[in-house]
C-alpha positions as CSV (number, residue, x, y, z in Angstrom):
1,M,-28.6,58.5,-125.0
2,R,-27.5,62.1,-124.2
3,N,-23.7,61.1,-124.3
4,G,-24.1,59.5,-127.5
5,V,-25.5,61.9,-129.1
6,F,-23.0,64.0,-127.5
7,S,-20.4,62.0,-128.8
8,L,-21.5,62.1,-132.5
9,L,-21.9,65.4,-132.8
10,T,-18.3,65.8,-131.4
11,L,-17.0,63.2,-134.2
12,V,-19.1,64.7,-137.0
13,S,-17.5,68.0,-136.1
14,A,-14.0,66.9,-136.1
15,A,-14.5,65.6,-139.5
16,T,-16.4,68.4,-140.8
17,C,-13.0,70.7,-139.1
18,A,-10.7,68.2,-140.7
19,A,-12.2,68.2,-144.2
20,G,-12.3,71.9,-144.4
21,A,-8.2,72.0,-142.9
22,H,-8.0,69.8,-146.1
23,A,-10.0,72.1,-147.9
24,A,-7.5,75.1,-149.0
25,P,-4.2,73.2,-149.3
26,D,-6.1,70.6,-152.3
27,M,-7.6,73.9,-153.5
28,Q,-3.6,75.3,-153.6
29,A,-3.2,72.2,-155.5
30,L,-5.7,72.9,-157.9
31,A,-5.2,76.2,-158.9
32,E,-1.3,75.5,-159.4
33,K,-1.8,72.5,-161.4
34,S,-4.1,74.6,-163.7
35,G,-1.8,77.9,-164.0
36,C,-4.1,80.4,-161.5
37,L,-1.0,80.8,-159.9
38,S,0.8,81.9,-162.6
39,C,-0.7,84.9,-162.8
40,H,-2.5,85.3,-159.6
41,S,-1.2,85.2,-155.9
42,V,-3.2,85.5,-152.7
43,Q,-2.2,88.3,-151.9
44,N,-0.1,90.6,-154.6
45,K,-1.2,91.7,-158.1
46,V,0.6,90.5,-160.6
47,V,-0.4,89.5,-164.2
48,G,-4.1,89.6,-162.7
49,P,-5.6,90.4,-159.7
50,A,-4.7,89.1,-156.1
51,F,-7.3,86.8,-154.6
52,V,-7.8,89.3,-151.8
53,D,-9.1,92.0,-154.3
54,V,-11.2,90.0,-156.2
55,A,-12.6,88.8,-152.9
56,A,-12.9,92.3,-151.9
57,K,-14.7,93.4,-155.5
58,Y,-17.2,90.3,-155.3
59,K,-18.3,90.5,-151.4
60,G,-21.5,90.2,-151.0
61,D,-22.6,89.5,-154.5
62,A,-24.9,86.1,-154.5
63,E,-24.8,85.5,-158.4
64,A,-20.4,86.1,-158.3
65,P,-19.7,82.2,-157.7
66,T,-21.7,81.2,-160.7
67,R,-20.5,84.3,-162.8
68,L,-16.9,83.7,-162.2
69,A,-17.0,79.7,-162.4
70,Q,-18.1,80.6,-166.1
71,K,-15.5,82.8,-166.6
72,V,-13.0,80.6,-165.7
73,R,-13.5,77.9,-168.1
74,A,-14.8,80.5,-171.0
75,G,-11.8,82.9,-170.1
76,G,-12.1,86.6,-169.7
77,K,-11.1,90.1,-170.5
78,G,-11.9,93.9,-169.5
79,V,-12.7,93.8,-166.4
80,W,-9.5,94.0,-164.2
81,G,-7.6,95.0,-167.1
82,R,-6.5,95.2,-171.1
83,I,-4.7,91.3,-170.5
84,P,-6.8,88.4,-170.5
85,M,-7.4,85.6,-168.7
86,P,-7.0,83.2,-170.8
87,P,-9.9,80.4,-171.1
88,H,-9.6,77.0,-168.3
89,P,-11.6,74.4,-170.2
90,E,-9.8,71.3,-169.2
91,L,-11.5,72.2,-165.5
92,K,-14.9,70.4,-165.0
93,E,-17.5,72.6,-163.3
94,D,-17.1,72.0,-160.3
95,E,-13.8,72.3,-159.9
96,A,-14.1,75.9,-161.4
97,R,-17.0,76.3,-158.7
98,Q,-14.6,75.5,-155.8
99,L,-11.8,77.4,-157.1
100,V,-13.9,80.4,-157.4
101,A,-15.4,79.6,-153.4
102,W,-11.8,79.4,-152.9
103,V,-10.6,82.7,-154.5
104,L,-13.7,84.5,-153.1
105,S,-12.7,82.9,-149.1
106,A,-9.6,85.0,-149.7
107,G,-10.5,87.9,-147.7
108,S,-12.2,86.1,-145.2
C-alpha cells in the first residue's frame, strides 16, 4: 500500500509540474494575442510598466489580483502615468485573472 501511495503522489506531482511548465508559455501567448505585449514587457517599461514593476508594486496586496483583473478588462489611467491602458473587454474574466496572476508572478 505504501508504495502505491508513493507512486500516486509521484504521478500527481509530476502532472502538476508538467501543467505548471505549460502555464507561462500559455500566458505569454494569451498576452501576445490580447495585445498586452504591445505596451508592456516582462523586464522593461515600454509604454506601460514592466511586469516586474507591477509585481513589485502590488506584492503583498491580497486584493490586487481582483482589482487588476477588472482594470485589464475595463481599462485604467493615472496609476502609472498619463497614458491610459485601453480596455480589453474581449478577455473573459478567468483569462484576465490568469494574466494578472502571471504578471504578478513576474517578480518571483
